[in-house]
Each structure stands twice: as C-alpha cells, then as structure tokens.
C-alpha positions as a printed Julia matrix, in Angstrom:
75×3 Matrix{Float64}:
   8.95   -4.16   7.53
   7.51   -7.11   5.6
   6.83   -6.85   1.85
   3.4    -8.41   1.26
   2.64   -7.59  -2.39
   2.73  -10.96  -4.2
   4.35   -9.6   -7.38
   7.11   -7.59  -5.68
  10.6    -9.05  -6.17
  11.13   -8.89  -2.38
   7.8   -10.54  -1.52
   7.98  -12.17   1.91
  11.24  -10.41   2.84
  11.79   -8.27   5.92
  13.58   -5.06   4.92
  14.85   -2.16   7.02
  13.08    1.16   6.46
  15.48    4.03   5.81
  12.84    6.77   5.74
   9.19    7.47   4.96
   7.83   10.05   2.53
   4.71   11.01   0.65
   4.56   10.59  -3.13
   1.49   11.53  -5.14
  -0.55   11.62  -1.93
   0.45    8.1   -0.88
   2.8     6.98   1.88
   5.88    5.19   0.58
   8.8     3.61   2.41
  12.35    3.86   1.13
  14.02    0.63   2.22
  17.36   -1.11   2.05
  16.83   -3.77  -0.61
  20.14   -5.64  -0.25
  21.62   -6.34  -3.69
  18.84   -4.24  -5.27
  20.01   -1.13  -3.41
  17.35    1.22  -2.13
  13.79    0.31  -3.04
  10.65    2.39  -2.71
   7.59    0.46  -1.59
   3.99    1.66  -1.29
   2.56    1.36   2.21
  -0.26   -0.82   0.86
   2.35   -3.35  -0.35
   3.6    -3.93   3.21
   2.45   -5.3    6.53
   1.92   -1.67   7.58
  -0.8    -1.02   5.0
  -4.54   -1.4    5.45
  -5.83   -4.9    5.99
  -7.43   -6.06   2.71
 -11.16   -6.62   2.79
 -12.22  -10.23   2.93
 -14.6    -9.9   -0.02
 -14.56   -7.37  -2.81
 -18.2    -6.55  -2.14
 -17.92   -6.11   1.61
 -20.07   -3.48   3.27
 -17.02   -1.32   3.94
 -15.93   -1.49   0.29
 -19.44   -0.62  -0.92
 -19.62    2.35   1.45
 -16.27    3.61   0.11
 -17.54    3.24  -3.48
 -20.77    5.07  -2.63
 -18.82    7.92  -1.02
 -16.5     8.21  -4.01
 -19.42    8.24  -6.47
 -21.22   10.94  -4.48
 -18.1    13.12  -4.41
 -17.47   12.65  -8.14
 -21.14   13.23  -8.96
 -21.11   16.56  -7.15
 -18.48   18.06  -9.43
C-alpha cells in the first residue's frame, strides 16, 4: 500500500499491510513501517482512500455539505 499523505513520515513509501481494523468509525491499516515498527495509517492517507476532489467547491463536495447540514439541522 502506498502512503499518500504529504506530512506522513513514510510519504511515498510502499508498506506491507499486516491487518485492517476500524477505529472511531474509520478504516485504518496497521502496516510494517520498517525501522519505525508497526504504524497505523488512516485509509484516507493511502492510495486506497477516496480520490480527493479536484476543487474544494466541487458539486460533489457541496452536496455532501448540504446533506450534513440537513442532518445536523434536524436534531
């Protein structure tokens, strides 16, 4: 798996996945980090996460924001 988060110490490195689990409702990968030992990496910080939107104000991002606001407003 490729680490794609630009601020991660293993950015750009291919690391073997040891196992996958869910933490706080998010998928995380526990990987072999070489000299760092085991590292836990959020799915969104890898090549397996969602493809980032091209623009912050894309239609898809605005629809997600609208949905979130409607759900929160209904509480």
